[in-house]
N, C-alpha and C positions, 0 to 999 in steps of 0.2 A: 721397248718392254725391259726390264731387268728386275731382279728380286735379290734380296739378302736373305740367305739361306743358312742354317745352321748344320753342320755335318759333322759329328764326331766330335763336339764340343768346340768346333771353330767355325768363324762365321766366313762366307764367301759371297760375293756379288757376282751373280751368274747371268747370263743372258741365252736364249735360244742361239745353239750352234756351238757355244764355248766350249772349250775342252780344257780342263783343269786337273791337276793332282791333289786328292784328299788324302787323309790318313786312310790305312788299310780298312777296306771293308770286307766283310765275310760272304760274299758275293763272287759267282763265277764268271768268268770273262764271256761277252757276249750277252748276258743277261741283262734285264732292265731292272732299275731300281727307284722307288718313289721316296722323296723327301718331303715330309709332312710339317716340319718346322720353320716354316717360312714367316720371316720375322718383318719383312717389308717387300711392298710391290709397287715398281713406278710406271706407268704407262702414261703417254699423251701429256705430259706435267701435271698428272695428279697422282697422289701418292696414298697408299692403304698401309697404316703402320697398325702391327698388331700389339696387345698388352700382354704378354709379352709376345707370342705369335698369333697368326691370324688362322681363324678356324676356317676349314675346308679349304685353303689354299694348298696347291702341291706344286713341288718341281720335280720332273722326270728326267731320269738319265739314263744313258746306256753304258756299263762297263767295257771299256776297250782293252784294259790289262793292268798289269801289275809290275811294280818296279821298286828298286831301292833308290834313296836320294844319295847326294854326296856325303862322303864322311864328315862328321861332327869332330873336331879333337877338343878333347877336355884336358887342360893342364892345370895341375894342382901344384903348390910349392910353399912350403913354410921358410919363410928366409931365417937366415943364420942356424938353421937347423940340420941342413943337409938332407932334405925331404921333398924328392921331385917325383911325381906320379904322372903319366902320361895316358889317357884312354879315351876311347873315341867310340862312335856307333855309327850305322847306317840306318834311318828310318825308312820303314816300308810304306809305300803309298800305293794308291788305286787311281789308275788314270780314268777319267769319265768324260763325257759329251753330254752337254745338256740337250736333250730333245723337245721340251716343252714347258711352259709355266702356265698354270691354270690358277684362277681366282673364283672362289664361291661366289654367288650373287647374293649382296645383304637386302634383306628386307627391312626398309626403314619406316618405323611408325610415325606419322604425322600427329603432330600435337595439335591440339585444337586452340584455338584464340585465347580461350579464357584459363587454359591451364598453364600453371607455373612449375618451373623446376624445383626438384628437392635440392638441399644442401645449403641455400643461403639462408 
């Protein structure tokens, strides 16, 4: 079973037990965090796709720690002008471990034999 979840504006494919680095979250180390913007859940060959997200579906994770990514160098130059600038930064991240994926059960209304669908 895996899910695609949106965390801080970025999408991640997660499964139970996965450890990944996400953009910095404002949660203390050792605490649990719940992500409710689940875009897709796949289990046993069946898919549940949200429009844009699945209602009731959640991904639970535990915050393991914080860190800084490797340095990104930004070099700017304007040719024939003598202009060169080198800048860079290190992005902060939060390391999380996925502890579970849950999906809400849907109640599907069955249609009667004589009922027609709207829109056609």
